[in-house]
C-alpha positions in Angstrom: -30.6 -8.9 -16.8 -31.9 -10.8 -19.8 -34.5 -12.6 -17.7 -35.6 -9.3 -16.2 -35.9 -7.9 -19.7 -38.1 -10.8 -20.8 -40.4 -10.4 -17.8 -40.6 -6.6 -18.3 -41.4 -6.9 -22.0 -44.2 -9.4 -21.3 -45.7 -6.9 -18.7 -45.3 -4.1 -21.2 -46.9 -6.0 -24.0 -50.0 -6.6 -22.0 -50.5 -2.9 -21.7 -49.1 -1.7 -25.0 -48.7 -4.2 -27.8 -45.5 -3.9 -29.9 -43.6 -6.0 -32.4 -40.4 -7.9 -31.3 -37.6 -9.1 -33.7 -34.7 -11.3 -32.7 -31.6 -12.0 -34.8 -31.9 -15.8 -34.1 -30.7 -15.3 -30.5 -32.3 -15.4 -27.0 -32.9 -19.2 -26.8 -33.6 -20.5 -23.3 -34.4 -17.0 -22.2 -37.0 -15.3 -24.5 -39.4 -18.2 -24.9 -42.0 -16.8 -22.4 -42.0 -13.6 -24.5 -42.4 -15.5 -27.7 -45.3 -17.4 -26.2 -47.0 -14.3 -24.9 -46.6 -12.4 -28.2 -47.5 -15.1 -30.7 -47.1 -13.8 -34.3 -45.8 -10.4 -33.1 -42.6 -12.2 -32.0 -40.5 -12.7 -35.1 -37.2 -14.6 -35.5 -35.6 -12.6 -38.3 -32.6 -14.9 -38.6 -28.9 -14.2 -38.8 -29.6 -11.1 -41.0 -29.2 -8.1 -38.7 -29.0 -5.4 -41.4 -32.3 -6.7 -42.9 -33.8 -7.0 -39.4 -33.1 -3.4 -38.6 -34.6 -2.2 -41.9 -37.7 -4.3 -41.3 -38.0 -2.8 -37.8 -37.8 0.7 -39.4 -40.6 -0.2 -41.8 -42.8 -1.6 -38.9 -42.2 1.7 -37.0 -43.1 3.7 -40.1 -46.4 1.9 -40.2 -47.1 3.1 -36.6 -46.0 0.2 -34.5 -43.3 0.4 -31.8 -40.7 -2.2 -32.6 -38.1 -3.8 -30.2 -35.1 -5.5 -31.8 -32.8 -7.9 -30.0 -29.4 -9.5 -30.4 -26.1 -9.6 -28.6 -24.6 -6.1 -28.3 -22.0 -6.1 -31.1 -24.5 -7.7 -33.5 -27.2 -5.1 -32.8 -25.1 -1.9 -33.2 -22.0 -2.7 -35.2 -23.2 -5.0 -38.0 -26.3 -3.0 -38.9 -24.8 0.5 -38.1 -25.7 1.9 -41.6 -29.3 0.7 -41.3 -29.6 2.2 -37.8 -28.3 5.5 -39.1 -30.2 5.8 -42.3 -33.4 3.8 -41.7 -34.1 4.5 -38.0 -32.2 7.6 -36.6 -32.4 10.0 -39.6 -36.2 9.5 -39.5 -36.5 9.3 -35.7 -38.5 6.1 -35.9 -39.8 4.4 -32.7 -37.4 1.4 -32.7 -35.7 0.1 -29.5 -32.5 -1.8 -29.9 -31.7 -4.3 -27.2 -28.0 -5.4 -26.9 -27.1 -8.2 -24.5 -23.6 -8.5 -23.1 -22.2 -5.0 -23.0 -18.5 -4.4 -22.4 -16.4 -7.6 -21.9 -19.4 -9.6 -20.8 -18.9 -12.4 -23.4 -15.4 -12.9 -22.1 -13.2 -15.5 -23.8 -15.5 -15.4 -26.9 -13.2 -12.5 -27.9 -13.3 -9.1 -29.4 -15.9 -9.9 -32.0 -18.4 -10.5 -29.2 -17.4 -7.6 -27.0 -19.2 -4.2 -27.1 -16.6 -1.6 -26.0 -17.8 1.3 -28.1 -21.5 0.7 -28.5 -23.2 3.6 -26.8 -20.5 6.0 -27.9 -20.9 5.0 -31.5 -24.7 5.1 -31.4 -24.8 8.5 -29.7 -23.1 10.1 -32.7 -26.4 9.5 -34.5 -29.4 11.8 -34.5 -32.4 11.3 -32.1 -31.2 8.2 -30.2 -30.9 7.7 -26.5 -28.9 5.1 -24.6 -30.0 3.3 -21.4 -27.4 1.3 -19.4 -29.0 -0.4 -16.4 -26.6 -1.0 -13.5 -28.8 -3.6 -11.8 -31.6 -6.1 -12.8 -34.0 -3.9 -10.7 -33.4 -1.1 -13.2 -34.6 -3.0 -16.2 -38.4 -2.7 -15.7 -38.5 1.1 -15.1 -36.1 1.7 -18.0 -38.2 -0.4 -20.4 -41.3 1.6 -19.3 -39.4 4.8 -19.8 -38.2 3.7 -23.3 -41.6 2.6 -24.3 -43.1 6.0 -23.5 -40.5 7.8 -25.7 -41.0 8.1 -29.4 -37.2 8.4 -29.9 -35.0 5.5 -31.1 -33.4 3.9 -28.1 -30.6 1.5 -27.2 -30.8 -0.7 -24.1 -27.4 -2.2 -23.1 -27.7 -5.3 -20.9 -25.1 -7.0 -18.7 -24.9 -9.3 -15.7 -26.3 -7.9 -12.5 -23.6 -7.5 -9.8 -25.7 -5.9 -7.1 -24.5 -6.5 -3.5 -27.0 -8.5 -1.5 -27.1 -5.8 1.2 -27.7 -2.9 -1.2 -31.1 -1.2 -1.0 -31.8 0.8 -4.1 -33.8 4.0 -4.3 -36.4 4.5 -7.0 -34.9 4.4 -10.5 -33.6 7.7 -11.9 -31.1 8.6 -14.6 -28.7 9.8 -11.8 -28.7 8.1 -8.3 -26.3 8.6 -5.4 -26.2 5.1 -3.9 -23.6 5.4 -1.1 -22.1 8.4 0.7 -18.5 8.9 1.3 -15.9 11.6 2.1 -13.1 10.6 -0.3 -14.2 12.3 -3.5 -16.9 11.3 -6.0 -17.2 8.3 -8.3 -19.6 8.2 -11.3 -20.2 4.7 -12.5 -22.0 3.5 -15.7 -23.3 -0.1 -16.0 -23.2 -3.3 -13.9 -19.6 -2.7 -12.8 -21.1 -0.4 -10.2 -22.1 -3.4 -8.2 -18.6 -4.7 -7.6 -17.3 -1.1 -6.9 -20.0 -0.5 -4.3 -19.5 -3.9 -2.6 -15.8 -3.1 -2.2 -16.5 0.5 -1.1 -18.9 -0.6 1.6 -16.1 -2.5 3.3 -14.3 0.8 3.9 -15.0 3.5 6.4 -17.1 6.4 5.0 -14.0 8.6 5.3 -12.0 6.2 3.0 -14.6 5.8 0.2 -16.1 8.1 -2.3 -19.7 9.1 -2.7 -20.8 6.8 -5.6 -23.3 7.9 -8.2 -24.7 5.7 -10.9 -25.5 7.2 -14.3 -27.9 5.1 -16.5 -29.0 7.4 -19.4 -27.1 9.1 -22.2 -26.7 11.8 -23.5 -26.7 14.1 -20.5 -29.8 16.0 -21.6 -30.6 17.2 -18.1 -27.0 18.1 -17.2 -25.3 17.1 -13.9 -27.5 17.0 -10.8 -27.0 20.0 -8.4 -26.4 17.6 -5.5 -23.5 16.0 -7.3 -22.0 19.5 -8.2 -22.3 20.3 -4.5 -20.3 17.2 -3.5 -17.6 18.1 -6.0 -17.5 21.7 -4.7 -16.7 20.3 -1.2 -14.2 17.7 -2.5 -13.2 18.2 -6.1 -11.8 14.7 -6.8 -13.7 12.7 -9.4 -13.4 9.4 -11.1 -15.7 8.1 -13.9 -15.9 4.3 -14.3 -17.3 2.4 -17.3 -16.7 -0.7 -19.3 -16.5 1.2 -22.6 -13.8 2.7 -24.7 -12.6 6.3 -23.8 -13.7 7.8 -27.1 -17.4 8.7 -27.1 -17.7 7.6 -23.5 -19.7 8.9 -20.5 -16.5 10.1 -19.1 -16.0 12.5 -22.0 -19.6 13.7 -21.8 -19.3 14.3 -18.0 -16.0 16.1 -18.4 -17.5 18.4 -21.0 -20.6 19.1 -18.9 -18.5 20.0 -15.9 -16.3 22.3 -17.9 -19.4 24.0 -19.3 -20.7 24.4 -15.7 -17.4 26.1 -14.7 -16.5 23.3 -12.3 -12.8 23.1 -11.4 -11.5 19.7 -10.2 -8.5 18.9 -8.1 -8.2 15.5 -9.8 -10.0 13.6 -12.6 -9.5 10.0 -13.5 -11.3 8.1 -16.2 -11.3 4.3 -15.8 -12.5 2.7 -19.0 -12.0 -0.3 -21.3 -8.5 -0.3 -22.8 -9.1 -3.0 -25.4 -6.6 -5.9 -25.2 -3.2 -4.7 -23.8 -1.7 -8.2 -23.7 -3.3 -9.4 -26.9 -4.9 -12.3 -24.9 -8.6 -13.2 -24.3 -10.1 -14.3 -21.1 -13.0 -13.8 -18.8 -14.7 -10.5 -18.1 -12.8 -10.3 -14.9 -9.5 -10.8 -16.8 -10.2 -8.0 -19.2 -11.4 -5.7 -16.4 -8.1 -6.3 -14.6 -6.1 -5.6 -17.8 -8.0 -2.3 -18.1 -7.4 -1.2 -14.5 -11.1 -1.6 -13.8 -10.7 -3.5 -10.5 -12.5 -1.9 -7.6 -9.4 -1.6 -5.3 -7.4 0.1 -8.1 -10.2 2.6 -8.6 -10.8 3.4 -4.9 -7.1 3.6 -4.2 -6.7 6.2 -6.9 -8.9 8.6 -4.9 -6.8 7.9 -1.8 -3.7 8.7 -3.7 -5.1 11.9 -5.1 -6.0 13.0 -1.5 -2.3 12.4 -0.5 -1.1 14.5 -3.4 -3.3 17.5 -2.6 
């Protein structure tokens, strides 16, 4: 998704110039953006707190500013500056974090972003965007650029099945139909879940919805509520800690709407159960985020009904 981000920002810059800051990262990926932007592309060095404060100053002067680093370095290290300098003032700064969830694998917990959008959404004015596929990046960047709110863009590795044809981008999308409950998925893990689900008969797989924007300012789509009314089994899947998660936001929204569920499972990042580090696939397995485990949970809940 990082290459898609670079191409999308170049296209955006031609229409709407902005300032871009990087925390000494993005080599062998962002050079085309640097060349297109010239002096408006600034390497701020390994000084993330200062970089975010500089971005706030640029936004105060009337320029939109995009700020890039790997995910934990863009939200955790400068959290105070994001809170005080950007969000409390509602400045037009867009944070771009590469490698959400366990994407940096064996580099370990310091490089994982398991609580990023949950932590940021506790702050005022900010919106989070979590593309599931590389195709989502361009419309999301356009959407972010049109907003005057602070924004956070969480990037990962695209896992879209080759056979999947995507509809036009929207915050909520139903990507495949099924008769075994409903799955709401956040982020690139949607690709592997959809690929596995497509190998099952429609009666043995859930309808899969992808959610890409938080908070849930528009509520839950009526079409999704209708599906749950017909088959009230729901799983929410995300590579993020439970606290502050999309799963918690969706559950609260459904309770507010008076929706009663027969079963609800939240599949999320559980940290490091074994205390070991490994690949993204290793950590997903330890957290129970494997597609077969998730899909089988809906089959089991149907048997229990």
